[in-house]
PyMOL Python script that loads the backbone (N, CA, C, O; Angstrom):
from pymol import cmd

cmd.read_pdbstr("""\
ATOM      1  N   MET A   1      -9.482   8.397  28.664  1.00  0.00           N
ATOM      2  CA  MET A   1      -8.137   8.908  28.807  1.00  0.00           C
ATOM      3  C   MET A   1      -7.162   7.941  28.117  1.00  0.00           C
ATOM      4  O   MET A   1      -7.287   6.727  28.276  1.00  0.00           O
ATOM      5  N   GLU A   2      -6.206   8.461  27.363  1.00  0.00           N
ATOM      6  CA  GLU A   2      -5.225   7.636  26.674  1.00  0.00           C
ATOM      7  C   GLU A   2      -3.943   7.550  27.496  1.00  0.00           C
ATOM      8  O   GLU A   2      -3.531   8.524  28.126  1.00  0.00           O
ATOM      9  N   TYR A   3      -3.322   6.379  27.482  1.00  0.00           N
ATOM     10  CA  TYR A   3      -2.061   6.167  28.186  1.00  0.00           C
ATOM     11  C   TYR A   3      -0.997   5.698  27.201  1.00  0.00           C
ATOM     12  O   TYR A   3      -1.268   4.854  26.347  1.00  0.00           O
ATOM     13  N   ASN A   4       0.193   6.233  27.312  1.00  0.00           N
ATOM     14  CA  ASN A   4       1.305   5.771  26.501  1.00  0.00           C
ATOM     15  C   ASN A   4       1.797   4.433  27.025  1.00  0.00           C
ATOM     16  O   ASN A   4       1.716   4.160  28.222  1.00  0.00           O
ATOM     17  N   CYS A   5       2.313   3.591  26.119  1.00  0.00           N
ATOM     18  CA  CYS A   5       2.944   2.333  26.523  1.00  0.00           C
ATOM     19  C   CYS A   5       4.367   2.651  26.968  1.00  0.00           C
ATOM     20  O   CYS A   5       5.174   3.130  26.171  1.00  0.00           O
ATOM     21  N   GLY A   6       4.671   2.397  28.194  1.00  0.00           N
ATOM     22  CA  GLY A   6       6.006   2.682  28.697  1.00  0.00           C
ATOM     23  C   GLY A   6       6.114   2.289  30.155  1.00  0.00           C
ATOM     24  O   GLY A   6       5.165   1.778  30.750  1.00  0.00           O
ATOM     25  N   PHE A   7       7.280   2.534  30.720  1.00  0.00           N
ATOM     26  CA  PHE A   7       7.481   2.226  32.131  1.00  0.00           C
ATOM     27  C   PHE A   7       8.593   3.101  32.683  1.00  0.00           C
ATOM     28  O   PHE A   7       9.359   3.704  31.932  1.00  0.00           O
ATOM     29  N   THR A   8       8.668   3.161  33.982  1.00  0.00           N
ATOM     30  CA  THR A   8       9.765   3.869  34.651  1.00  0.00           C
ATOM     31  C   THR A   8      10.512   2.884  35.537  1.00  0.00           C
ATOM     32  O   THR A   8       9.956   1.889  36.001  1.00  0.00           O
ATOM     33  N   ASP A   9      11.780   3.184  35.757  1.00  0.00           N
ATOM     34  CA  ASP A   9      12.633   2.386  36.640  1.00  0.00           C
ATOM     35  C   ASP A   9      13.516   3.372  37.391  1.00  0.00           C
ATOM     36  O   ASP A   9      14.561   3.793  36.894  1.00  0.00           O
ATOM     37  N   GLY A  10      13.089   3.732  38.581  1.00  0.00           N
ATOM     38  CA  GLY A  10      13.805   4.761  39.337  1.00  0.00           C
ATOM     39  C   GLY A  10      13.686   6.098  38.636  1.00  0.00           C
ATOM     40  O   GLY A  10      12.580   6.586  38.402  1.00  0.00           O
ATOM     41  N   ASP A  11      14.824   6.693  38.298  1.00  0.00           N
ATOM     42  CA  ASP A  11      14.793   7.996  37.632  1.00  0.00           C
ATOM     43  C   ASP A  11      14.902   7.880  36.111  1.00  0.00           C
ATOM     44  O   ASP A  11      15.081   8.889  35.430  1.00  0.00           O
ATOM     45  N   LYS A  12      14.797   6.661  35.569  1.00  0.00           N
ATOM     46  CA  LYS A  12      14.846   6.446  34.120  1.00  0.00           C
ATOM     47  C   LYS A  12      13.475   6.008  33.627  1.00  0.00           C
ATOM     48  O   LYS A  12      12.706   5.400  34.372  1.00  0.00           O
ATOM     49  N   TRP A  13      13.167   6.321  32.361  1.00  0.00           N
ATOM     50  CA  TRP A  13      11.875   5.912  31.818  1.00  0.00           C
ATOM     51  C   TRP A  13      12.015   5.526  30.351  1.00  0.00           C
ATOM     52  O   TRP A  13      12.963   5.929  29.677  1.00  0.00           O
ATOM     53  N   PHE A  14      11.066   4.747  29.874  1.00  0.00           N
ATOM     54  CA  PHE A  14      11.031   4.268  28.499  1.00  0.00           C
ATOM     55  C   PHE A  14       9.620   4.448  27.962  1.00  0.00           C
ATOM     56  O   PHE A  14       8.651   4.161  28.664  1.00  0.00           O
ATOM     57  N   ARG A  15       9.492   4.919  26.726  1.00  0.00           N
ATOM     58  CA  ARG A  15       8.188   5.009  26.068  1.00  0.00           C
ATOM     59  C   ARG A  15       8.298   4.315  24.722  1.00  0.00           C
ATOM     60  O   ARG A  15       9.194   4.613  23.932  1.00  0.00           O
ATOM     61  N   TYR A  16       7.374   3.379  24.461  1.00  0.00           N
ATOM     62  CA  TYR A  16       7.344   2.628  23.207  1.00  0.00           C
ATOM     63  C   TYR A  16       6.933   3.559  22.075  1.00  0.00           C
ATOM     64  O   TYR A  16       5.871   4.178  22.126  1.00  0.00           O
ATOM     65  N   ARG A  17       7.784   3.655  21.051  1.00  0.00           N
ATOM     66  CA  ARG A  17       7.500   4.471  19.872  1.00  0.00           C
ATOM     67  C   ARG A  17       7.549   3.586  18.643  1.00  0.00           C
ATOM     68  O   ARG A  17       8.310   2.619  18.592  1.00  0.00           O
ATOM     69  N   ALA A  18       6.739   3.919  17.658  1.00  0.00           N
ATOM     70  CA  ALA A  18       6.591   3.065  16.485  1.00  0.00           C
ATOM     71  C   ALA A  18       7.275   3.605  15.245  1.00  0.00           C
ATOM     72  O   ALA A  18       7.289   2.919  14.223  1.00  0.00           O
ATOM     73  N   ALA A  19       7.837   4.784  15.284  1.00  0.00           N
ATOM     74  CA  ALA A  19       8.404   5.371  14.065  1.00  0.00           C
ATOM     75  C   ALA A  19       9.790   5.949  14.326  1.00  0.00           C
ATOM     76  O   ALA A  19      10.026   6.620  15.331  1.00  0.00           O
ATOM     77  N   ILE A  20      10.684   5.675  13.407  1.00  0.00           N
ATOM     78  CA  ILE A  20      11.996   6.319  13.384  1.00  0.00           C
ATOM     79  C   ILE A  20      12.199   6.822  11.971  1.00  0.00           C
ATOM     80  O   ILE A  20      12.037   6.063  11.016  1.00  0.00           O
ATOM     81  N   ILE A  21      12.549   8.079  11.823  1.00  0.00           N
ATOM     82  CA  ILE A  21      12.709   8.691  10.518  1.00  0.00           C
ATOM     83  C   ILE A  21      14.167   8.589  10.092  1.00  0.00           C
ATOM     84  O   ILE A  21      15.061   9.095  10.771  1.00  0.00           O
ATOM     85  N   VAL A  22      14.401   7.921   8.947  1.00  0.00           N
ATOM     86  CA  VAL A  22      15.745   7.739   8.402  1.00  0.00           C
ATOM     87  C   VAL A  22      15.765   8.315   6.990  1.00  0.00           C
ATOM     88  O   VAL A  22      14.895   8.008   6.175  1.00  0.00           O
ATOM     89  N   GLU A  23      16.755   9.144   6.707  1.00  0.00           N
ATOM     90  CA  GLU A  23      16.896   9.722   5.376  1.00  0.00           C
ATOM     91  C   GLU A  23      18.380   9.901   5.062  1.00  0.00           C
ATOM     92  O   GLU A  23      19.121  10.499   5.842  1.00  0.00           O
ATOM     93  N   GLU A  24      18.798   9.384   3.927  1.00  0.00           N
ATOM     94  CA  GLU A  24      20.175   9.505   3.451  1.00  0.00           C
ATOM     95  C   GLU A  24      21.198   9.113   4.522  1.00  0.00           C
ATOM     96  O   GLU A  24      22.207   9.792   4.711  1.00  0.00           O
ATOM     97  N   GLY A  25      20.921   8.014   5.214  1.00  0.00           N
ATOM     98  CA  GLY A  25      21.858   7.504   6.206  1.00  0.00           C
ATOM     99  C   GLY A  25      21.851   8.230   7.541  1.00  0.00           C
ATOM    100  O   GLY A  25      22.682   7.940   8.401  1.00  0.00           O
ATOM    101  N   SER A  26      20.928   9.169   7.733  1.00  0.00           N
ATOM    102  CA  SER A  26      20.825   9.897   9.002  1.00  0.00           C
ATOM    103  C   SER A  26      19.502   9.563   9.684  1.00  0.00           C
ATOM    104  O   SER A  26      18.504   9.283   9.020  1.00  0.00           O
ATOM    105  N   VAL A  27      19.505   9.595  11.016  1.00  0.00           N
ATOM    106  CA  VAL A  27      18.304   9.334  11.808  1.00  0.00           C
ATOM    107  C   VAL A  27      17.899  10.625  12.502  1.00  0.00           C
ATOM    108  O   VAL A  27      18.744  11.322  13.064  1.00  0.00           O
ATOM    109  N   LEU A  28      16.592  10.952  12.464  1.00  0.00           N
ATOM    110  CA  LEU A  28      16.102  12.182  13.076  1.00  0.00           C
ATOM    111  C   LEU A  28      15.744  11.965  14.538  1.00  0.00           C
ATOM    112  O   LEU A  28      14.919  11.112  14.866  1.00  0.00           O
ATOM    113  N   PHE A  29      16.371  12.742  15.413  1.00  0.00           N
ATOM    114  CA  PHE A  29      16.055  12.764  16.836  1.00  0.00           C
ATOM    115  C   PHE A  29      15.934  14.213  17.279  1.00  0.00           C
ATOM    116  O   PHE A  29      16.527  15.110  16.679  1.00  0.00           O
ATOM    117  N   ALA A  30      15.167  14.431  18.324  1.00  0.00           N
ATOM    118  CA  ALA A  30      15.060  15.757  18.931  1.00  0.00           C
ATOM    119  C   ALA A  30      15.765  15.698  20.282  1.00  0.00           C
ATOM    120  O   ALA A  30      15.850  14.641  20.906  1.00  0.00           O
ATOM    121  N   ARG A  31      16.263  16.839  20.721  1.00  0.00           N
ATOM    122  CA  ARG A  31      16.936  16.905  22.020  1.00  0.00           C
ATOM    123  C   ARG A  31      16.039  17.625  23.009  1.00  0.00           C
ATOM    124  O   ARG A  31      15.455  18.664  22.699  1.00  0.00           O
ATOM    125  N   ASN A  32      15.937  17.063  24.198  1.00  0.00           N
ATOM    126  CA  ASN A  32      15.196  17.703  25.266  1.00  0.00           C
ATOM    127  C   ASN A  32      16.044  18.843  25.813  1.00  0.00           C
ATOM    128  O   ASN A  32      17.199  18.630  26.183  1.00  0.00           O
ATOM    129  N   GLU A  33      15.490  20.047  25.867  1.00  0.00           N
ATOM    130  CA  GLU A  33      16.255  21.208  26.322  1.00  0.00           C
ATOM    131  C   GLU A  33      16.428  21.268  27.839  1.00  0.00           C
ATOM    132  O   GLU A  33      17.341  21.933  28.329  1.00  0.00           O
ATOM    133  N   LEU A  34      15.560  20.582  28.589  1.00  0.00           N
ATOM    134  CA  LEU A  34      15.632  20.630  30.044  1.00  0.00           C
ATOM    135  C   LEU A  34      16.491  19.514  30.639  1.00  0.00           C
ATOM    136  O   LEU A  34      17.185  19.719  31.635  1.00  0.00           O
ATOM    137  N   ASP A  35      16.438  18.337  30.021  1.00  0.00           N
ATOM    138  CA  ASP A  35      17.214  17.192  30.495  1.00  0.00           C
ATOM    139  C   ASP A  35      18.145  16.739  29.379  1.00  0.00           C
ATOM    140  O   ASP A  35      17.929  17.074  28.214  1.00  0.00           O
ATOM    141  N   ASP A  36      19.172  15.984  29.725  1.00  0.00           N
ATOM    142  CA  ASP A  36      20.179  15.574  28.759  1.00  0.00           C
ATOM    143  C   ASP A  36      19.807  14.243  28.115  1.00  0.00           C
ATOM    144  O   ASP A  36      20.356  13.202  28.475  1.00  0.00           O
ATOM    145  N   TYR A  37      18.868  14.274  27.154  1.00  0.00           N
ATOM    146  CA  TYR A  37      18.549  13.075  26.384  1.00  0.00           C
ATOM    147  C   TYR A  37      17.948  13.456  25.038  1.00  0.00           C
ATOM    148  O   TYR A  37      17.486  14.579  24.837  1.00  0.00           O
ATOM    149  N   PHE A  38      17.967  12.485  24.114  1.00  0.00           N
ATOM    150  CA  PHE A  38      17.387  12.639  22.787  1.00  0.00           C
ATOM    151  C   PHE A  38      16.212  11.680  22.664  1.00  0.00           C
ATOM    152  O   PHE A  38      16.152  10.682  23.381  1.00  0.00           O
ATOM    153  N   TYR A  39      15.275  11.972  21.760  1.00  0.00           N
ATOM    154  CA  TYR A  39      14.125  11.097  21.558  1.00  0.00           C
ATOM    155  C   TYR A  39      13.689  11.149  20.096  1.00  0.00           C
ATOM    156  O   TYR A  39      13.955  12.121  19.391  1.00  0.00           O
ATOM    157  N   SER A  40      13.013  10.086  19.653  1.00  0.00           N
ATOM    158  CA  SER A  40      12.510  10.050  18.288  1.00  0.00           C
ATOM    159  C   SER A  40      11.239  10.889  18.187  1.00  0.00           C
ATOM    160  O   SER A  40      10.512  11.065  19.164  1.00  0.00           O
ATOM    161  N   ILE A  41      10.994  11.392  17.005  1.00  0.00           N
ATOM    162  CA  ILE A  41       9.868  12.290  16.769  1.00  0.00           C
ATOM    163  C   ILE A  41       8.601  11.488  16.486  1.00  0.00           C
ATOM    164  O   ILE A  41       8.595  10.630  15.603  1.00  0.00           O
ATOM    165  N   GLY A  42       7.525  11.760  17.230  1.00  0.00           N
ATOM    166  CA  GLY A  42       6.205  11.194  16.952  1.00  0.00           C
ATOM    167  C   GLY A  42       6.121   9.687  17.096  1.00  0.00           C
ATOM    168  O   GLY A  42       7.113   9.017  17.382  1.00  0.00           O
ATOM    169  N   GLY A  43       4.937   9.173  16.897  1.00  0.00           N
ATOM    170  CA  GLY A  43       4.712   7.743  16.891  1.00  0.00           C
ATOM    171  C   GLY A  43       4.633   7.077  18.244  1.00  0.00           C
ATOM    172  O   GLY A  43       4.829   5.865  18.331  1.00  0.00           O
ATOM    173  N   ALA A  44       4.349   7.825  19.322  1.00  0.00           N
ATOM    174  CA  ALA A  44       4.184   7.189  20.633  1.00  0.00           C
ATOM    175  C   ALA A  44       2.945   6.307  20.586  1.00  0.00           C
ATOM    176  O   ALA A  44       1.880   6.737  20.143  1.00  0.00           O
ATOM    177  N   VAL A  45       3.093   5.073  21.046  1.00  0.00           N
ATOM    178  CA  VAL A  45       2.002   4.104  20.997  1.00  0.00           C
ATOM    179  C   VAL A  45       1.199   4.185  22.291  1.00  0.00           C
ATOM    180  O   VAL A  45       1.764   4.176  23.385  1.00  0.00           O
ATOM    181  N   HIS A  46      -0.119   4.263  22.155  1.00  0.00           N
ATOM    182  CA  HIS A  46      -1.021   4.280  23.309  1.00  0.00           C
ATOM    183  C   HIS A  46      -1.518   2.865  23.593  1.00  0.00           C
ATOM    184  O   HIS A  46      -1.527   2.018  22.700  1.00  0.00           O
ATOM    185  N   MET A  47      -1.931   2.610  24.830  1.00  0.00           N
ATOM    186  CA  MET A  47      -2.482   1.308  25.206  1.00  0.00           C
ATOM    187  C   MET A  47      -3.649   0.966  24.278  1.00  0.00           C
ATOM    188  O   MET A  47      -4.531   1.794  24.047  1.00  0.00           O
ATOM    189  N   GLY A  48      -3.646  -0.254  23.751  1.00  0.00           N
ATOM    190  CA  GLY A  48      -4.715  -0.712  22.871  1.00  0.00           C
ATOM    191  C   GLY A  48      -4.549  -0.290  21.423  1.00  0.00           C
ATOM    192  O   GLY A  48      -5.376  -0.659  20.589  1.00  0.00           O
ATOM    193  N   GLU A  49      -3.519   0.464  21.092  1.00  0.00           N
ATOM    194  CA  GLU A  49      -3.287   0.955  19.736  1.00  0.00           C
ATOM    195  C   GLU A  49      -2.208   0.093  19.076  1.00  0.00           C
ATOM    196  O   GLU A  49      -1.283  -0.366  19.746  1.00  0.00           O
ATOM    197  N   THR A  50      -2.324  -0.124  17.775  1.00  0.00           N
ATOM    198  CA  THR A  50      -1.281  -0.854  17.074  1.00  0.00           C
ATOM    199  C   THR A  50      -0.156   0.104  16.707  1.00  0.00           C
ATOM    200  O   THR A  50      -0.356   1.315  16.621  1.00  0.00           O
ATOM    201  N   ALA A  51       1.037  -0.462  16.490  1.00  0.00           N
ATOM    202  CA  ALA A  51       2.176   0.370  16.053  1.00  0.00           C
ATOM    203  C   ALA A  51       1.875   1.043  14.729  1.00  0.00           C
ATOM    204  O   ALA A  51       2.254   2.195  14.519  1.00  0.00           O
ATOM    205  N   GLU A  52       1.194   0.337  13.827  1.00  0.00           N
ATOM    206  CA  GLU A  52       0.843   0.901  12.526  1.00  0.00           C
ATOM    207  C   GLU A  52      -0.061   2.116  12.666  1.00  0.00           C
ATOM    208  O   GLU A  52       0.116   3.107  11.957  1.00  0.00           O
ATOM    209  N   ASP A  53      -1.029   2.047  13.574  1.00  0.00           N
ATOM    210  CA  ASP A  53      -1.924   3.186  13.789  1.00  0.00           C
ATOM    211  C   ASP A  53      -1.186   4.371  14.418  1.00  0.00           C
ATOM    212  O   ASP A  53      -1.511   5.522  14.130  1.00  0.00           O
ATOM    213  N   ALA A  54      -0.208   4.102  15.263  1.00  0.00           N
ATOM    214  CA  ALA A  54       0.549   5.175  15.905  1.00  0.00           C
ATOM    215  C   ALA A  54       1.384   5.948  14.882  1.00  0.00           C
ATOM    216  O   ALA A  54       1.546   7.164  14.990  1.00  0.00           O
ATOM    217  N   VAL A  55       1.912   5.223  13.884  1.00  0.00           N
ATOM    218  CA  VAL A  55       2.705   5.880  12.843  1.00  0.00           C
ATOM    219  C   VAL A  55       1.820   6.827  12.069  1.00  0.00           C
ATOM    220  O   VAL A  55       2.286   7.487  11.140  1.00  0.00           O
TER     221      VAL A  55
END
""", "prot")
cmd.dss("prot")
cmd.show_as("cartoon", "prot")
cmd.util.cbc("prot")
cmd.orient("prot")
């Protein structure tokens, strides 16, 4: 079973991601339709995986 690198603190959580897409001065994020937050696309790092492999 694979686990993402991250943690929770009460009702907030963090997930380690290895990639951010930047093009022409803009950064690509997706919006969660159920909750009010944005997140980067892809590249979630799993335990024991390098950031390079996650990208």
